C-alpha positions in Angstrom: -215.2 -105.6 -13.2 -214.1 -102.1 -12.6 -215.7 -99.0 -14.1 -212.9 -98.4 -16.6 -213.1 -102.0 -18.0 -216.9 -101.7 -18.2 -216.7 -98.4 -20.2 -214.0 -99.9 -22.5 -216.1 -103.0 -23.1 -219.2 -100.9 -23.8 -217.4 -98.8 -26.3 -215.8 -101.9 -27.9 -219.1 -103.6 -28.2 -220.7 -100.5 -29.6 -217.9 -100.2 -32.3 -218.4 -103.9 -33.1 -222.2 -103.6 -33.3 -222.0 -100.5 -35.6 -220.0 -102.5 -38.2 -223.1 -104.8 -38.5 -225.5 -102.0 -39.3 -225.2 -99.5 -42.3 -224.0 -96.0 -41.7 -227.2 -94.7 -43.1 -229.2 -96.7 -40.5 -226.9 -95.5 -37.7 -227.5 -91.9 -38.8 -231.2 -92.4 -38.9 -231.1 -93.9 -35.4 -229.0 -91.1 -34.1 -231.4 -88.6 -35.7 -234.4 -90.2 -34.0 -232.6 -90.3 -30.7 -231.8 -86.6 -31.1 -235.3 -85.7 -32.1 -236.8 -87.6 -29.1 -234.2 -86.2 -26.8 -235.0 -82.6 -27.8 -238.7 -82.7 -28.2 -239.9 -85.1 -25.5 -237.1 -83.9 -23.2 -238.1 -80.3 -23.6 -241.8 -80.9 -23.0 -241.4 -83.4 -20.2 -238.7 -81.6 -18.2 -240.4 -78.2 -18.7 -243.6 -79.7 -17.2 -241.7 -81.2 -14.3 -239.8 -78.0 -13.5 -242.8 -75.8 -13.9 -246.1 -77.8 -13.9 -249.0 -76.2 -15.7 -251.6 -77.9 -13.4 -251.9 -80.0 -10.3 -251.0 -83.6 -11.1 -252.5 -86.9 -10.0 -250.1 -89.8 -9.3 -250.4 -91.2 -12.8 -249.5 -87.9 -14.3 -246.4 -87.7 -12.2 -245.4 -91.2 -13.2 -246.0 -90.5 -16.9 -243.9 -87.2 -16.8 -241.2 -88.9 -14.8 -241.0 -91.8 -17.3 -241.0 -89.5 -20.3 -238.3 -87.3 -18.8 -236.1 -90.3 -17.9 -236.8 -91.9 -21.3 -235.9 -88.7 -23.2 -232.7 -88.2 -21.2 -231.6 -91.8 -21.9 -232.4 -91.2 -25.6 -229.6 -88.6 -25.4 -227.2 -91.4 -24.8 -228.4 -93.0 -28.0 -227.0 -90.2 -30.0 -223.5 -91.3 -28.9 -224.2 -95.0 -28.5 -226.9 -95.9 -31.0 -226.6 -99.7 -30.8 -226.4 -100.2 -27.1 -229.5 -97.9 -26.7 -231.5 -99.8 -29.3 -233.9 -101.2 -26.7 -235.1 -97.7 -26.1 -236.3 -97.5 -29.7 -238.0 -100.9 -29.3 -239.7 -99.6 -26.1 -240.8 -96.5 -27.9 -242.3 -98.6 -30.7 -244.1 -101.0 -28.4 -245.5 -98.6 -25.9 -246.9 -96.3 -28.7 -248.3 -99.3 -30.6 -249.9 -100.7 -27.4 -251.5 -97.3 -26.7 -252.8 -97.0 -30.3 -254.1 -100.5 -30.6 -255.2 -101.1 -27.0 -256.4 -97.7 -25.8 -257.1 -95.4 -28.7 -258.7 -97.7 -31.2 -261.2 -99.4 -28.8 -262.3 -96.0 -27.5 -262.5 -94.6 -31.1 -264.6 -97.6 -32.3 -267.1 -97.0 -29.5 -267.3 -93.2 -29.8 -265.8 -92.6 -26.3 -262.9 -90.4 -27.3 -262.5 -87.0 -25.8 -260.3 -84.1 -27.0 -257.3 -85.1 -24.9 -256.7 -88.2 -27.0 -256.4 -86.3 -30.3 -253.2 -84.6 -28.9 -251.5 -88.0 -28.7 -252.8 -89.6 -31.9 -250.9 -87.6 -34.4 -247.4 -87.9 -32.8 -248.0 -91.6 -32.1 -249.3 -92.3 -35.6 -246.3 -90.6 -37.1 -243.7 -92.1 -34.7 -244.7 -95.8 -35.2 -243.9 -95.9 -38.9 -240.7 -94.0 -38.3 -239.6 -96.5 -35.6 -240.5 -99.3 -37.9 -238.2 -97.8 -40.6 -235.3 -96.8 -38.4 -235.0 -99.9 -36.2 -232.4 -102.3 -37.8 -234.7 -105.4 -37.8 -232.1 -107.8 -39.1 -229.9 -106.9 -36.2 -232.8 -107.1 -33.7 -233.7 -110.6 -35.0 -230.1 -111.8 -35.0 -229.1 -110.4 -31.6 -232.3 -110.3 -29.5 -234.6 -113.0 -30.9 -232.4 -115.7 -32.6 -229.3 -115.6 -30.4 -229.1 -117.9 -27.4 -228.4 -116.5 -23.9 -224.7 -116.5 -23.0 
C-alpha cells in the first residue's frame, strides 16, 4: 500500500470513528491532547534541550519517553480517535505509578519530597482520563471485537 492510500485510509477511518463518539467527547479528547502536548511537551523538551542537571540513564529514558509521548499527543488534536491508545497509555502508566509505586511507599513512610511533585498531576490526570476516554468505544473496538 502506498503512502497516499495509507493517509486516505487513516483519514477515512478517523471520520468513520468520530461518528461513533459524541462531538462533546471528541472536543474533550482534543482538549486533553492539546493540554498534554503543551504542558508535558514544554517541560520535557525544555529539559532535553537544556538539562538542569546531569542525568542518569533512567532520567534520559524518562525525558525521551515524555517528549515523544507529548509530541504524539499533538497528533491527537487532529486525529483524536486513531490516537486514543495514547490516552489509554497515559491512564495506565499513571495508575500503575500511583498504585504500584506511590501508595506502597506512602503506606510504609518511605516517601521523599520528589514524589510529591508527581502526586498532584497524576491524581488529577487519572480521573480526567477516566472521564474523557470513550469507554463504550474502547470496549466495542478494543476489547469485544475479534482480530481481523
